[in-house]
C-alpha positions in Angstrom: 79.7 65.0 96.1 79.9 66.7 92.4 77.6 69.4 91.2 74.7 68.1 89.2 73.6 70.6 86.5 70.5 69.2 85.1 69.5 71.7 81.9 65.8 70.9 81.1 64.5 71.6 77.7 64.1 75.5 77.3 61.1 75.1 74.9 59.3 72.7 77.1 59.8 74.2 80.6 60.4 77.9 80.8 60.4 79.8 84.3 58.6 83.2 84.1 59.5 85.8 86.4 57.3 88.7 86.2 55.9 91.7 87.9 52.5 92.6 88.4 52.4 94.4 85.0 52.9 93.0 81.6 56.0 95.2 80.7 57.9 93.9 83.7 57.9 90.2 82.6 61.2 88.7 82.5 61.9 85.2 80.9 64.4 82.7 82.8 65.2 79.1 81.9 64.8 76.6 84.5 68.2 75.3 85.6 68.6 72.9 88.6 72.0 72.9 90.7 72.3 70.4 93.3 74.8 71.9 96.0 77.1 69.7 97.9 76.0 68.8 101.6 76.9 66.6 104.3 74.3 65.2 106.7 75.6 65.8 110.3 74.3 66.2 113.8 76.4 69.5 113.8 74.1 71.0 111.1 71.2 71.2 113.6 73.5 73.9 115.7 71.8 77.4 115.9 74.6 79.3 117.8 74.2 82.6 119.6 77.6 84.4 119.6 78.3 86.5 122.5 81.2 89.3 123.0 81.5 88.6 126.6 82.7 92.3 127.8 80.1 94.2 125.6 76.9 92.0 126.3 75.3 92.2 129.6 76.4 93.6 133.0 75.3 91.0 135.7 77.9 91.9 138.2 78.9 95.7 139.0 81.9 94.6 140.9 83.6 93.0 137.8 84.0 95.1 134.9 86.8 96.2 132.5 85.2 99.8 131.9 87.2 100.0 128.8 87.6 98.2 125.5 87.3 98.2 121.9 83.9 99.3 120.2 81.1 101.6 121.7 79.8 99.3 124.3 79.6 100.0 128.0 82.5 97.3 128.5 80.7 95.9 131.6 79.8 92.6 130.3 80.5 89.5 132.4 79.4 85.8 132.9 76.6 86.7 135.3 75.2 88.9 132.6 75.1 85.7 130.2 73.6 83.9 133.0 70.7 86.1 133.4 70.3 86.3 129.6 69.8 82.6 129.0 66.1 82.5 129.0 66.2 85.4 126.4 68.6 83.3 124.2 66.5 80.1 124.5 63.2 82.2 123.7 65.2 83.1 120.3 65.0 79.2 119.4 68.7 78.9 119.6 70.2 75.9 121.1 74.0 76.8 121.6 76.0 79.7 122.7 79.6 80.8 121.8 81.4 83.1 124.2 84.4 85.3 123.1 87.5 84.1 125.2 86.8 84.2 128.9 90.4 83.1 130.2 92.6 85.5 132.0 94.3 88.0 129.7 97.2 90.0 129.2 97.6 94.0 129.0 98.8 95.2 125.4 99.7 98.2 123.3 97.0 98.5 120.7 98.0 99.6 117.4 95.1 102.1 117.3 96.4 103.9 120.3 98.2 106.8 119.0 99.8 107.5 122.2 101.2 103.8 122.4 100.2 103.6 126.2 99.4 100.1 127.6 95.7 100.0 128.7 93.1 97.0 129.0 91.7 97.4 125.7 93.2 94.0 124.6 92.6 92.6 127.9 88.7 92.9 127.4 88.6 91.1 123.9 90.1 88.0 125.6 92.2 87.3 122.4 95.6 87.5 124.2 95.6 85.1 127.0 98.1 84.8 129.5 96.5 81.9 131.7 94.5 79.2 129.8 93.3 77.7 133.2 92.0 80.7 134.9 88.8 82.6 134.4 89.3 86.4 133.5 88.5 87.9 137.2 86.8 90.9 135.2 84.5 88.4 133.9 83.9 86.4 137.1 84.8 83.6 138.7 85.2 79.6 138.0 82.0 79.3 139.9 80.3 82.0 137.8 81.4 80.1 134.7 79.9 76.8 136.2 76.8 78.3 137.2 76.4 79.9 133.7 77.1 76.7 132.0 74.9 74.6 134.1 72.1 76.8 133.4 72.7 76.6 129.8 72.5 73.0 129.9 69.4 73.0 132.0 67.9 75.1 129.1 69.2 72.7 126.5 71.9 74.9 125.2 75.3 73.9 124.2 78.2 76.0 125.2 81.1 76.6 123.1 84.4 78.5 124.2 86.7 80.4 122.1 90.2 78.9 121.9 93.2 81.1 120.9 95.9 78.2 120.4 98.0 80.0 118.0 99.0 83.2 119.8 99.3 84.6 123.5 100.7 87.4 125.5 103.0 87.3 128.4 104.7 84.6 130.3 102.2 81.4 130.2 102.1 79.4 133.3 102.8 75.7 133.3 99.8 73.6 132.9 98.6 71.1 135.4 100.0 68.6 133.5 103.5 70.2 132.9 102.9 71.5 129.6 103.9 75.1 128.1 103.5 76.6 124.7 106.7 77.1 122.9 108.2 79.9 120.6 107.2 83.5 120.2 103.7 84.9 121.7 102.5 85.4 117.9 102.4 83.0 116.5 103.4 79.8 118.7 105.3 76.9 117.5 104.0 73.5 116.5 104.4 70.7 117.2 106.2 71.9 120.4 103.1 73.6 121.7 100.6 70.7 120.8 100.4 69.1 124.0 99.7 72.2 125.9 96.9 73.1 123.5 95.3 69.6 123.4 95.4 69.7 127.1 93.6 73.2 127.3 91.0 71.5 125.0 90.3 68.5 127.0 90.7 70.2 130.5 87.5 72.5 130.1 85.6 69.6 128.5 85.9 67.8 132.1 86.0 70.8 134.3 83.0 72.7 133.0 81.6 70.1 130.5 81.7 72.5 127.6 80.5 71.1 124.1 83.3 72.4 122.0 85.3 75.1 120.9 85.6 77.9 118.2 89.3 78.3 117.2 90.4 81.9 116.8 92.7 82.4 113.8 93.0 78.6 113.1 95.2 79.2 110.2 98.0 80.0 112.8 97.8 76.0 113.7 99.3 73.7 110.7 96.5 71.4 109.5 98.3 68.2 110.6 97.8 69.6 114.6 94.3 70.9 113.9 93.4 67.4 113.2 95.3 66.2 116.3 93.4 68.8 118.4 90.2 67.7 116.9 90.6 64.1 117.3 91.7 64.6 120.8 88.5 66.3 121.7 86.3 63.7 119.7 88.0 60.9 121.7 87.4 62.8 125.1 83.8 63.3 124.1 83.3 59.7 123.0 84.8 58.5 126.4 82.2 60.9 128.1 79.7 59.4 126.2 80.7 55.8 127.3 80.6 57.0 130.9 77.0 58.0 130.5 77.8 61.7 130.6 75.1 64.1 129.2 76.9 67.0 128.4 80.6 67.4 127.0 79.7 64.9 124.5 79.2 66.7 121.5 82.7 67.7 120.5 82.0 70.4 117.9 85.1 72.5 116.8 84.7 75.4 114.4 87.6 77.3 113.1 88.1 80.8 112.0 90.1 81.1 108.5 89.0 84.5 107.3 89.9 84.2 103.8 88.8 83.0 100.2 87.5 79.5 99.9 90.8 78.2 98.5 92.6 79.3 101.6 89.9 77.9 104.0 90.3 74.7 102.2 94.2 74.7 102.5 94.5 76.2 105.9 91.4 74.9 107.7 89.9 71.9 105.9 92.9 69.9 104.4 92.4 67.1 102.1 90.0 64.2 101.9 92.7 61.7 103.0 94.0 64.0 105.8 91.3 66.3 107.0 92.0 69.2 109.4 88.9 70.6 110.6 85.4 69.5 109.7 83.7 72.8 110.2 85.0 76.5 109.5 82.9 79.7 109.2 81.4 80.3 105.8 83.0 83.6 105.0 82.9 83.5 101.1 78.8 82.9 101.2 78.6 85.4 104.0 80.1 88.1 101.7 77.8 87.1 98.9 74.8 87.5 101.1 75.5 90.9 102.4 76.4 92.0 98.9 73.0 91.1 97.4 71.1 92.7 100.4 73.3 95.3 101.6 77.0 95.9 100.9 80.4 94.4 102.0 82.6 96.3 104.4 84.5 97.7 101.5 81.3 99.1 100.0 80.9 96.6 97.1 77.2 95.7 96.4 75.9 93.1 93.8 72.2 93.1 94.0 71.8 89.9 91.7 70.6 86.8 93.2 73.1 84.7 91.2 76.1 85.5 93.4 74.5 83.5 96.0 75.0 80.2 93.9 78.6 81.3 93.5 78.9 81.4 97.4 77.4 77.9 97.5 79.6 76.5 94.9 82.6 77.5 96.9 82.0 74.4 99.0 83.0 72.2 96.2 86.6 72.6 96.8 86.4 71.5 100.5 87.0 67.9 101.5 84.1 65.6 101.6 83.2 65.9 105.4 83.2 69.6 105.3 80.5 71.4 107.2 80.6 75.4 106.9 78.9 77.4 109.5 77.3 80.5 108.0 76.7 83.9 110.0 75.8 87.4 108.9 78.1 89.4 111.6 80.6 88.7 114.1 82.8 90.7 116.3 85.3 91.7 113.7 82.8 92.5 111.1 80.2 95.7 110.6 76.8 94.9 111.6 74.5 93.9 108.9 72.4 97.2 110.0 75.5 99.5 109.4 76.2 97.8 106.1 72.6 98.5 104.8 73.3 102.0 105.5 76.7 102.1 104.1 75.1 100.7 100.8 72.7 104.0 101.1 69.9 101.7 100.9 67.8 102.5 104.4 68.0 103.4 107.9 66.4 102.1 111.3 63.4 104.7 110.5 62.7 102.9 106.9 60.6 99.7 106.7 63.1 98.6 104.3 65.9 98.5 107.0 63.9 95.8 108.8 62.8 93.7 105.7 66.4 93.5 104.7 67.1 91.8 108.2 64.2 89.5 107.9 65.3 88.6 104.1 68.8 87.8 105.4 67.7 85.8 108.5 65.3 83.8 106.2 68.4 82.7 104.2 70.3 81.6 107.3 67.2 79.6 108.2 67.3 77.8 105.0 70.9 77.0 105.3 72.0 73.4 105.3 74.8 73.4 108.1 75.1 75.1 111.4 74.4 78.7 111.9 75.5 81.5 114.1 73.7 84.6 114.9 75.8 87.5 116.3 74.1 89.1 119.4 72.2 92.3 118.7 71.6 91.3 114.9 68.4 89.7 116.1 67.3 93.1 116.9 68.7 94.8 114.0 71.3 96.7 116.1 73.4 99.4 114.4 75.8 102.3 115.6 74.1 105.8 115.3 75.6 107.8 112.9 78.2 105.3 112.0 78.4 106.0 108.4 78.7 109.7 108.7 81.5 109.5 111.4 83.6 106.9 109.6 84.1 108.9 106.3 86.1 111.6 108.2 89.7 110.8 107.6 90.5 112.9 110.5 88.1 110.8 112.7 90.0 109.0 115.6 87.9 105.8 115.1 89.9 103.9 117.8 88.9 106.2 120.6 85.4 106.3 119.8 84.7 102.7 118.9 83.9 103.4 115.2 86.6 101.4 113.3 85.4 98.7 111.0 86.9 95.9 112.9 85.4 96.5 116.3 82.3 98.7 115.8 79.9 95.6 116.1 80.9 95.4 119.7 77.9 97.4 121.0 76.3 97.0 124.3 73.9 94.1 124.5 70.1 94.7 124.7 67.5 92.2 125.4 64.9 94.5 127.2 63.0 97.5 126.4 63.0 96.9 122.9 61.5 99.1 120.4 58.4 98.0 118.3 60.4 97.2 115.2 63.2 95.6 117.3 60.7 93.4 119.1 59.2 92.5 115.8 62.3 91.5 114.3 63.4 89.4 117.3 60.0 87.6 117.1 60.6 86.9 113.5 64.0 85.4 114.1 62.5 83.2 116.9 59.9 82.0 114.5 62.4 81.2 111.8 64.6 79.2 114.3 61.7 77.0 115.7 60.6 76.5 112.2 64.2 75.3 111.3 64.4 73.2 114.5 61.3 71.2 113.3 62.2 70.7 109.7 65.3 68.8 108.9 65.1 69.4 105.3 66.1 73.2 106.3 69.3 72.3 108.3 70.0 68.9 107.1 68.6 68.4 103.8 69.7 68.2 100.1 69.4 71.7 98.4 68.4 72.3 94.8 68.7 75.5 93.5 65.8 76.3 91.0 66.2 80.0 90.2 69.1 82.5 91.0 68.9 85.4 88.5 68.1 89.2 88.9 66.5 89.6 92.1 64.8 86.2 92.8 66.5 83.1 94.4 64.6 79.9 94.9 65.9 76.6 96.5 64.2 73.2 96.8 65.2 71.7 100.3 64.6 67.9 100.8 65.2 65.4 103.7 63.1 62.1 103.4 59.4 63.2 103.2 60.2 66.5 104.4 60.2 69.0 101.3 60.2 72.7 101.6 60.3 75.4 98.8 62.3 78.5 99.9 62.0 81.6 97.8 63.8 85.3 98.3 63.2 88.5 96.7 66.2 90.6 97.1 64.7 93.6 95.5 62.3 96.5 96.6 59.6 95.4 94.3 57.0 92.7 94.2 57.5 89.7 91.8 55.9 86.3 91.0 57.4 83.0 89.9 56.0 80.2 88.0 57.5 76.8 88.7 56.2 73.3 87.1 54.7 71.4 89.7 56.3 68.1 88.7 59.5 69.5 89.7 58.1 69.7 93.2 56.2 66.5 92.9 53.2 67.9 94.3 50.0 69.9 93.5 49.8 71.5 96.7 51.8 74.2 98.5 51.3 75.7 101.9 52.9 78.8 103.2 54.6 77.8 106.4 53.5 81.1 108.3 50.3 82.6 106.8 49.1 78.8 106.3 47.8 79.8 102.8 47.3 77.2 100.2 48.6 77.4 96.5 47.2 74.7 94.3 48.9 74.1 90.9 47.2 75.0 87.6 47.8 73.5 84.4 51.0 72.0 85.7 52.4 75.5 87.2 52.3 77.0 90.4 52.1 80.8 90.5 53.8 82.1 93.6 53.7 85.9 94.4 56.5 87.2 96.4 56.6 90.4 98.2 59.5 92.7 98.2 62.6 92.1 100.2 61.3 89.0 101.8 62.1 85.2 102.2 59.2 82.6 102.1 58.9 79.0 103.2 56.3 76.6 101.4 55.6 73.1 102.5 55.3 70.7 99.7 52.3 68.5 100.6 
């Protein structure tokens, strides 16, 4: 779908953004930008990502006790099982587990003495047996119990597939296949049948609902498509057989790069698409730049960059459905990025407001979204910013390096007042998102994206919602022509306050660092 830019007559339809004093008035011209979107059942996915070894310790008899990052390194499958009601209470409808297959010891580059240890094992990203559950996480029956309980709560389960690299000697599969080539990266098409078998095996064995593909760019587009199509065919077969689970067939790929590379290495072309979904790294970076800073410290506190993030979707093929996240196990937590930008710490109200603003943006996103465990309570690494700046600091020994600092211990009980407040807000957002298809599966038209104000109109059939975001630490107001919204009445989704248009305009006051949702009546 092409971008439609409708430039309305400036002399007739001005938009005014102004503060609470006349001297703060800024005039902005209304410009409608319709973003590309694809209507899909996958758009309704609200995924909760779990770093298995760092999350919850449900069985003291199975642990790694070591690993990257500052966690307890005692997470396991039973811990996830015990946490499912908590995840469900957040309004999520899916979980993604980092790899749970038996993994190989390695020699981490961060280890100055180059002594083999279990740190790589604990990540799960260097598999040595794709058909065996890692004993440090539990047993096959533990995995089956966890997935069955998740399904009983209405949660999809996605496993993490490392189909481009491995460690050690991989045993022959049940069908007699084996990956070929080097450990990293493996050879294609020689390894295709092995990894197709892995993908289908666990759909049958545990009734999983799909896969997240690690470093998907290691797999040529042609073979990404073949793996995806094999999964889709298996899920269609299960639907025909009357199966309830293992029928979704969602696959999301990690191509950690700019949009042009994501398009080339992940999505492919319209006539030969590879994947249908990859993580939306380009928009994620714009979001953290606007409300905090990115990992390298770049901060751009201007709402217009969010439009740039959305417009990056234009180069993807016509069936592409990007998946937006705020953090993952390789990125720095949003809370630490707020502090890296010098904006606020956990003792400041603005720290929590920035989290809420970021989550509101995810809630208003057309397409699947992923929330990394701990972000929903504003998790951060204490004194991380001070320690990481010391060039003599051995960050690999203390879990303070950027690429694994977010692997903190999972916390779902004994929450502080601020943590509980943020968690409840996230749950409200997710439940609102679930009830309003305009948010997750609707057409998005951007109305304002300048200075500190961002405004979208979300539409799906009769469901119409106005989303406003203020990225600055000051109150503002917006003035919007009522005919643009085709209504004379707006209702704040959470406060239920009604705004009536006057003289053909809505005047909407927006608090600092806040996202707001208004139902168009």
